[in-house]
C-alpha positions as CSV (number, residue, x, y, z in Angstrom):
1,M,-11.2,-5.6,24.2
2,E,-7.9,-6.1,22.3
3,I,-6.4,-5.2,19.6
4,V,-4.6,-7.8,17.0
5,C,-3.0,-6.9,13.5
6,F,-2.7,-9.6,11.2
7,G,-0.7,-9.4,7.7
8,L,2.5,-9.8,5.6
9,S,4.5,-6.8,4.2
10,H,7.6,-6.1,2.0
11,H,9.8,-7.6,5.5
12,T,8.1,-11.3,5.2
13,A,6.6,-11.6,1.5
14,P,7.9,-11.1,-1.7
15,V,5.9,-9.0,-4.4
16,E,4.5,-12.2,-5.9
17,L,3.1,-13.5,-2.6
18,R,1.8,-9.6,-2.0
19,E,0.6,-9.1,-5.0
20,R,-1.9,-12.4,-4.5
21,F,-3.5,-10.5,-1.4
22,A,-3.6,-7.0,-2.1
23,I,-7.0,-5.5,-1.8
24,P,-8.3,-2.4,-3.6
25,E,-8.7,0.6,-2.3
26,T,-12.4,0.7,-3.4
27,H,-12.8,-2.5,-1.2
28,A,-10.9,-2.0,1.9
29,G,-14.5,-0.8,3.4
30,E,-16.5,-3.1,2.0
31,V,-13.8,-5.8,3.7
32,A,-13.6,-4.3,6.6
33,T,-17.5,-4.3,7.2
34,R,-17.5,-8.1,6.5
35,L,-14.2,-8.7,8.8
36,K,-16.6,-6.5,11.7
37,A,-19.3,-9.0,11.2
38,A,-17.1,-11.9,12.1
39,P,-17.7,-13.6,16.1
40,G,-16.3,-11.6,18.5
41,V,-14.7,-9.2,16.3
42,Q,-15.9,-5.3,17.2
43,E,-13.9,-3.2,14.8
44,A,-12.0,-3.4,11.3
45,V,-9.1,-0.9,9.4
46,V,-8.0,-2.8,6.4
47,V,-4.6,-1.4,5.2
48,S,-3.8,-2.1,1.8
49,T,-0.2,-0.6,-0.3
50,C,2.2,-1.9,-2.6
51,N,4.7,-2.7,0.5
52,R,1.9,-4.1,2.8
53,V,-1.6,-6.0,3.6
54,E,-2.7,-5.2,7.6
55,F,-5.7,-5.9,8.9
56,Y,-6.5,-4.0,12.3
57,I,-8.7,-5.7,14.2
58,A,-10.7,-4.9,17.8
59,A,-11.8,-7.8,19.0
60,D,-13.0,-9.9,22.4
61,D,-10.0,-11.6,22.0
62,H,-7.1,-12.2,20.1
63,R,-8.3,-15.3,18.7
64,A,-11.4,-13.9,17.7
65,G,-9.3,-11.6,15.7
66,V,-6.9,-13.5,14.1
67,A,-9.6,-16.5,13.1
68,A,-11.9,-13.6,11.3
69,V,-8.9,-12.6,8.8
70,Q,-7.8,-16.0,8.2
71,E,-11.2,-17.2,7.5
72,F,-11.2,-14.4,4.9
73,L,-8.2,-15.0,3.0
74,A,-8.8,-18.4,2.7
75,E,-12.0,-17.9,0.8
76,R,-10.7,-15.2,-1.2
77,I,-7.4,-16.9,-1.8
78,G,-7.1,-20.5,-0.5
79,D,-4.8,-22.0,1.6
80,A,-1.3,-19.6,1.8
81,D,2.2,-19.9,2.9
82,A,1.6,-19.3,6.7
83,E,5.5,-18.2,7.1
84,H,5.0,-15.0,5.5
85,F,1.9,-13.6,7.6
86,F,2.7,-11.8,11.5
87,Q,0.2,-11.4,13.7
88,H,0.8,-9.3,16.9
89,P,-0.8,-9.1,20.0
90,T,-2.3,-5.7,21.6
91,A,1.0,-3.9,22.7
92,A,2.9,-5.2,20.0
93,S,-0.1,-3.9,17.4
94,I,-0.4,-0.4,18.5
95,R,3.4,0.4,18.4
96,H,3.3,-1.3,14.8
97,L,0.7,1.1,13.5
98,F,2.3,3.7,15.1
99,R,5.5,3.2,13.3
100,V,3.9,2.1,9.8
101,A,2.2,5.5,10.0
102,G,5.3,7.5,11.0
103,G,7.4,5.5,8.1
104,L,9.5,3.9,10.3
105,D,8.4,0.4,8.9
106,S,8.6,1.4,5.1
107,M,11.3,0.4,2.6
108,I,12.1,3.9,2.2
109,L,12.5,4.5,5.9
110,G,10.7,8.2,6.8
111,E,8.2,8.0,3.3
112,T,5.8,10.0,3.6
113,E,3.0,8.7,1.4
114,I,2.3,6.0,3.5
115,L,0.4,7.9,6.0
116,G,-2.1,9.3,3.0
117,Q,-2.8,5.4,2.3
118,V,-3.1,4.4,6.2
119,K,-5.5,7.7,6.6
120,K,-7.1,6.8,3.5
121,A,-7.7,2.9,4.9
122,Y,-8.7,4.0,8.3
123,A,-11.6,6.9,6.3
124,A,-12.7,3.8,3.9
125,A,-13.4,1.6,7.6
126,A,-15.3,4.4,9.4
127,E,-17.2,5.7,6.7
128,A,-18.6,2.1,5.9
129,G,-19.5,1.4,9.7
130,A,-16.5,-0.8,10.8
131,T,-14.9,1.2,13.6
132,S,-15.5,2.7,16.5
133,K,-14.2,4.4,20.2
134,H,-11.4,1.8,20.1
135,L,-9.9,1.8,16.6
136,N,-11.0,5.4,15.9
137,K,-9.0,6.5,19.1
138,L,-5.8,4.4,17.7
139,F,-5.8,5.6,14.5
140,Q,-6.3,9.1,15.5
141,R,-3.4,8.9,17.9
142,A,-1.7,7.1,15.1
143,F,-1.7,10.3,12.7
144,N,-0.6,12.2,15.4
145,V,2.3,10.3,16.1
146,A,3.1,10.1,12.1
147,K,3.1,14.4,12.7
148,E,5.5,14.3,15.7
149,V,7.8,12.1,13.9
150,R,7.8,14.7,10.6
151,T,8.1,17.8,12.7
152,K,10.7,17.0,15.8
153,T,13.2,14.5,13.5
154,N,14.8,14.5,10.3
155,I,14.1,11.2,9.5
156,T,12.0,12.7,6.4
157,R,15.2,13.9,5.1
158,G,16.5,12.8,1.4
159,A,14.4,10.6,-1.0
160,V,11.4,9.2,0.8
161,S,9.1,8.0,-1.7
162,V,9.2,4.8,-3.7
163,G,9.0,7.3,-6.6
164,S,12.1,9.6,-6.0
165,V,13.8,5.9,-5.4
166,A,12.9,4.5,-8.9
167,V,14.0,7.9,-10.4
168,E,17.8,7.6,-8.3
169,L,17.6,4.1,-10.3
170,A,17.2,5.8,-14.1
171,E,19.7,8.2,-13.1
172,R,22.2,5.5,-12.9
173,I,21.1,3.8,-16.0
174,F,20.7,6.9,-18.2
175,G,22.7,9.5,-16.2
176,R,21.3,12.6,-17.0
177,L,17.3,12.2,-17.4
178,A,17.1,15.4,-19.6
179,S,17.0,13.8,-22.7
180,C,14.2,10.8,-22.0
181,K,11.3,10.1,-22.7
182,V,9.4,9.2,-20.0
183,M,6.2,7.4,-19.4
184,I,3.9,7.0,-16.2
185,L,0.9,4.4,-16.4
186,G,-1.3,5.5,-13.8
187,A,-2.2,8.8,-12.2
188,G,-2.8,8.1,-8.3
189,E,-1.0,9.6,-5.7
190,T,2.7,7.5,-6.4
191,S,2.7,8.6,-9.9
192,E,2.4,12.3,-8.8
193,L,5.6,11.7,-6.8
194,T,7.3,9.4,-9.6
195,A,6.1,12.3,-12.2
196,G,7.3,15.1,-9.5
197,A,10.7,13.2,-9.0
198,L,11.6,13.1,-13.1
199,H,10.5,16.6,-13.4
200,S,12.7,18.1,-10.7
201,R,15.7,16.2,-12.2
202,G,15.4,17.8,-15.6
203,V,12.7,15.7,-17.9
204,R,10.7,17.7,-19.8
205,S,9.1,15.1,-22.0
206,I,6.8,13.1,-19.9
207,F,3.5,11.0,-21.0
208,V,1.1,10.2,-18.6
209,A,-1.5,7.4,-19.5
210,N,-5.0,6.4,-17.5
211,R,-8.0,5.0,-16.6
212,S,-9.8,8.0,-16.1
213,Y,-8.5,11.2,-18.9
214,D,-9.0,14.3,-16.8
215,R,-7.0,12.9,-14.1
216,A,-3.9,12.0,-16.5
217,A,-4.6,15.3,-17.9
218,A,-4.6,16.8,-14.7
219,L,-1.2,15.3,-13.8
220,A,0.8,16.0,-17.3
221,A,-0.4,19.3,-16.6
222,K,1.9,19.7,-13.6
223,M,4.3,18.4,-15.5
224,S,4.2,20.4,-18.9
225,G,3.7,16.5,-20.1
226,T,1.0,14.9,-22.7
227,A,-1.7,13.4,-21.2
228,L,-3.3,9.9,-23.2
229,H,-6.4,8.0,-23.4
230,F,-5.3,4.5,-21.5
231,E,-6.0,2.8,-24.8
232,D,-4.0,5.0,-26.6
233,W,-0.4,4.5,-24.8
234,P,0.9,1.9,-26.5
235,H,0.8,3.9,-30.0
236,Q,2.9,6.7,-28.5
237,F,5.5,3.5,-26.6
238,R,8.0,3.2,-29.6
239,D,10.4,6.4,-28.6
240,V,9.8,6.1,-24.9
241,D,13.0,5.1,-23.2
242,I,11.9,5.0,-19.4
243,L,8.7,3.3,-18.5
244,I,6.7,3.4,-15.3
245,G,3.6,1.1,-14.1
246,S,1.7,2.8,-11.0
247,T,-2.3,1.7,-11.8
248,S,-4.4,0.1,-9.4
249,A,-5.3,-3.0,-12.4
250,P,-5.7,-6.0,-10.8
251,H,-3.9,-7.5,-14.0
252,H,-0.8,-7.3,-15.9
253,V,-1.5,-3.7,-18.6
254,L,2.0,-4.5,-20.0
255,T,3.2,-8.5,-21.0
256,A,5.5,-9.9,-23.2
257,E,3.9,-10.1,-25.9
258,Q,2.6,-6.8,-26.7
259,L,6.3,-5.6,-26.3
260,I,8.2,-8.4,-28.9
261,P,6.7,-6.2,-31.8
262,V,7.8,-3.2,-30.3
263,M,11.2,-3.8,-29.8
264,R,11.7,-4.9,-33.2
265,T,11.4,-1.0,-34.4
266,R,13.9,0.4,-31.9
267,A,17.2,-0.9,-32.9
268,D,19.2,-1.9,-30.3
269,R,17.7,1.3,-28.5
270,P,16.9,0.3,-24.7
271,L,14.1,0.3,-22.4
272,F,13.8,0.9,-18.7
273,C,10.5,-0.4,-16.9
274,I,10.1,0.3,-13.3
275,D,6.9,-1.2,-11.8
276,L,5.8,0.5,-8.7
277,A,2.5,-1.9,-9.0
278,V,1.0,-4.2,-7.0
279,P,-0.3,-5.7,-8.5
280,R,2.0,-5.4,-11.0
281,D,1.9,-3.7,-14.3
282,I,4.4,-5.3,-16.4
283,D,4.7,-9.2,-17.0
284,P,8.0,-10.4,-15.3
285,A,8.6,-12.3,-18.4
286,V,9.0,-8.8,-20.3
287,N,12.7,-8.9,-18.5
288,D,13.6,-12.4,-20.5
289,L,13.9,-9.8,-24.0
290,D,16.2,-8.5,-25.7
291,G,17.0,-4.5,-24.5
292,V,14.2,-4.5,-22.2
293,Y,15.4,-3.8,-18.5
294,L,12.3,-4.3,-15.4
295,Y,12.9,-3.6,-11.7
296,D,9.8,-4.5,-9.7
297,I,9.0,-2.7,-5.9
298,D,11.8,-5.2,-3.9
299,S,14.4,-4.5,-6.7
300,L,14.3,-1.0,-5.5
301,Q,15.3,-2.1,-2.0
302,K,18.9,-1.7,-2.3
303,I,18.6,1.9,-3.3
304,A,16.6,2.7,-0.6
305,D,19.2,1.1,1.8
306,D,21.9,3.1,0.1
307,S,20.4,6.3,1.2
308,M,19.2,5.9,4.1
309,N,22.4,6.7,6.4
310,V,20.9,10.1,7.8
311,R,17.5,8.7,8.8
312,R,18.8,5.7,10.5
313,Q,20.6,8.4,12.5
314,E,17.0,9.4,13.9
315,L,15.8,6.1,14.3
316,V,16.7,6.1,18.3
317,V,14.5,9.5,18.6
318,C,11.4,8.2,16.6
319,E,11.5,4.7,18.6
320,E,11.2,6.6,21.9
321,M,8.5,8.9,20.7
322,I,6.7,5.9,19.4
323,E,7.0,3.8,22.3
324,R,5.7,7.2,25.0
325,H,2.5,7.1,22.9
326,A,2.0,3.1,22.7
327,Q,2.6,2.7,26.5
328,E,-0.2,5.8,27.2
329,F,-2.8,4.6,24.2
330,G,-1.8,1.1,26.7
331,Q,-2.8,2.4,29.9
332,W,-6.0,4.1,28.3
333,L,-7.0,0.7,26.4
334,A,-6.8,-1.4,30.1
335,S,-8.3,1.1,32.1
336,G,-11.9,0.5,30.9
337,W,-11.7,3.2,28.3
338,T,-12.8,6.4,29.9
339,G,-12.0,10.0,28.8
340,A,-9.2,10.2,26.1
341,P,-5.9,8.7,26.2
342,Q,-3.2,10.6,28.1
343,G,-1.6,13.3,26.0
344,F,-4.3,12.7,23.5
345,A,-4.8,15.8,21.2
346,P,-8.0,14.6,18.6
347,A,-7.0,15.3,14.6
348,V,-8.5,17.4,13.1
349,S,-11.7,16.3,11.0
350,G,-11.5,12.9,12.9
351,G,-7.6,12.4,12.1
352,L,-7.8,12.4,8.5
353,K,-5.9,15.8,8.3
354,S,-2.4,15.2,8.8
């Protein structure tokens, strides 16, 4: 049995390519089940976030795992530029998953949001019946590795989410944010982290629009903000200074055509847009409009780099932890898969709790 990781990430592909391959969270279990049914494939997990789309396969051999993913992608998307994809053999796949779960492969080094996303991806595959002994133990070990990295090092010190970096960017442009009016499209985990960062920097006027009004209301209540029905957000848009897109919509929710008449009423008041979604919420063409400044998730990389010095000093310790766990798991995999891997402590509730 071999473990295969095949995919693309912010290291290998720009956002305009990543969004083409993004898989909605609601479809992750279904896709994993389909991959599991491919010849030679025994188990599968699909991890799709704003910065990566990765397929973890337990297969009879490496070629069978890669072929299953390539066939799925060809049917779903068509031909893709192979140079943007990576594929790892067993040892490298194990190590890569541990680095991803621990936040060491993220755009913002040490960010913690990715652990929750990986847990959800694994849970979706497990609930769909797409995992068994090998990937169950691999992902449970990954969650334990992530916990050890977070509790025994300072890798999470400082800005550790895309949302917090977005707020740093807003501060660079506006200075103090207390007087700014902010609208957030979406009410998921990224939106909540971003809203929390805004609130902590003094923002008191926050509007939250989401297709589920109850979720918008719940997030707005935490920030003493205002919830909007999703179809109503354009009507509240005139006085907004900062717009943050973080929905799971498969298409643009704000286009240049929608924005042109609004900008005509703003009398030289600029609009700052941060698009954290993949696929992107905001049409890139809005950046061509006078007074509109658009930053997508790849634009945040430079700001993230500026705040990484402290966390980079912890990388050596983190990599040593990951190497130890990867070798232990690799030895277990090669031994005939009897018992638990050396040093393995099963995670609470099937590994779904950090």
